[in-house]
C-alpha positions in Angstrom: -5.4 10.8 -10.3 -8.2 10.4 -7.8 -8.1 10.0 -4.0 -10.9 8.3 -2.1 -10.8 8.3 1.7 -13.1 5.9 3.4 -13.1 3.3 6.3 -10.8 1.0 4.3 -8.1 3.7 4.0 -7.0 6.2 1.3 -7.3 4.9 -2.2 -5.1 6.4 -4.8 -6.6 5.7 -8.3 -4.7 6.7 -11.3 -5.1 5.9 -15.0 -2.8 5.1 -17.8 -4.4 6.2 -21.1 -2.0 4.5 -23.5 0.9 2.1 -23.5 4.1 3.6 -22.2 6.3 1.2 -24.1 6.1 -1.5 -26.8 6.7 -4.3 -24.3 3.8 -6.4 -23.1 3.9 -5.1 -19.5 3.3 -1.8 -17.9 5.8 -0.6 -15.3 5.1 2.4 -13.1 8.2 3.7 -11.3 7.8 5.6 -8.0 10.1 7.0 -5.4 9.6 6.9 -1.6 10.9 10.0 0.3 10.5 9.4 4.0 12.6 8.9 7.1 10.4 5.8 7.9 12.0 2.4 7.2 10.1 0.5 4.4 9.9 -3.1 3.4 8.3 -5.0 0.5 6.5 -8.1 1.8 3.8 -10.2 0.1 2.8 -7.5 -2.4 2.6 -4.9 0.3 4.8 -2.0 1.2 5.1 -1.6 4.9 6.5 1.5 6.7 8.0 1.4 10.2 8.8 3.9 12.8 11.3 2.3 15.1 10.0 -1.3 14.9 6.3 -0.3 14.8 4.4 -0.8 11.5 2.7 2.6 11.0 1.5 2.6 7.3 0.9 0.1 4.6 0.5 0.5 0.8 -1.4 -2.5 -0.3 -4.5 -4.1 -1.9 -3.3 -3.3 -5.4 -6.2 -3.7 -7.9 -5.8 -3.0 -11.6 -8.3 -3.3 -14.4 -8.7 -2.2 -18.0 -11.4 -0.2 -19.9 -13.6 -3.4 -20.1 -13.3 -3.9 -16.2 -11.1 -6.9 -16.8 -8.9 -7.5 -13.8 -5.2 -7.4 -14.6 -2.4 -9.1 -12.7 -0.2 -6.6 -10.9 2.3 -6.4 -8.1 4.7 -4.1 -6.3 8.3 -4.8 -7.1 11.7 -3.5 -6.1 14.6 -3.3 -8.5 18.3 -4.0 -7.8 18.9 -0.2 -7.2 16.3 -0.3 -4.3 13.7 1.7 -6.3 10.0 0.6 -6.4 7.6 0.1 -9.2 4.2 -1.4 -10.0 4.3 -4.2 -12.6 1.1 -4.8 -14.6 0.5 -7.6 -17.1 -1.2 -5.8 -19.9 -1.5 -8.7 -22.4 -4.9 -8.3 -24.2 -5.7 -5.2 -22.0 -7.8 -2.4 -23.4 -6.6 1.1 -22.4 -7.1 3.1 -20.3 -5.9 1.0 -17.4 -6.8 2.0 -13.8 -4.3 1.3 -11.0 -5.8 1.3 -7.5 -3.6 0.8 -4.4 -4.7 1.8 -0.9 -2.8 3.3 2.0 -3.9 2.0 5.4 -2.9 2.4 9.0 -2.5 -1.0 10.7 -5.0 -1.8 13.5 -3.7 -0.8 16.9 -2.6 -3.7 18.9 -1.4 -3.6 22.5 2.3 -4.1 22.7 3.7 -4.2 26.2 6.8 -6.2 25.3 9.0 -3.1 25.5 7.3 -1.6 28.6 8.4 -2.7 32.1 5.4 -3.6 34.3 2.8 -2.7 31.6 -0.7 -3.6 32.7 -3.0 -3.1 29.8 -6.5 -2.4 31.2 -5.6 -3.0 34.8 -5.5 0.5 36.2 -8.7 2.2 35.1 -10.1 5.2 37.0 -13.5 4.8 38.4 -16.4 6.8 36.9 -18.1 7.2 40.3 -18.7 10.8 41.3 
């Protein structure tokens, strides 16, 4: 496992060195242990505190030993558990799986604040 922290977010690269089953696809199961609410939407896991999106697990990139991109997606099974599904047809191992954790850009939200005036009351810098 490898972690890379840069301006894009925190990348979590991990490698699968050999097939885990005789089926044509690779399935990586994982658990989420948090008090945050989470939702799978458009191949992106979103985490919420109250109604505010505070973290995303997204931009899933997967490739094989020959740098061939592989089709992959986040999935949720009927028991509510998550997994990463990878189409490994004709793939050469090891396979690298590379999602990224990001924090959504801050956006002003004054809908829940009575009389919110974003940028109206700014103190003077005059001395």
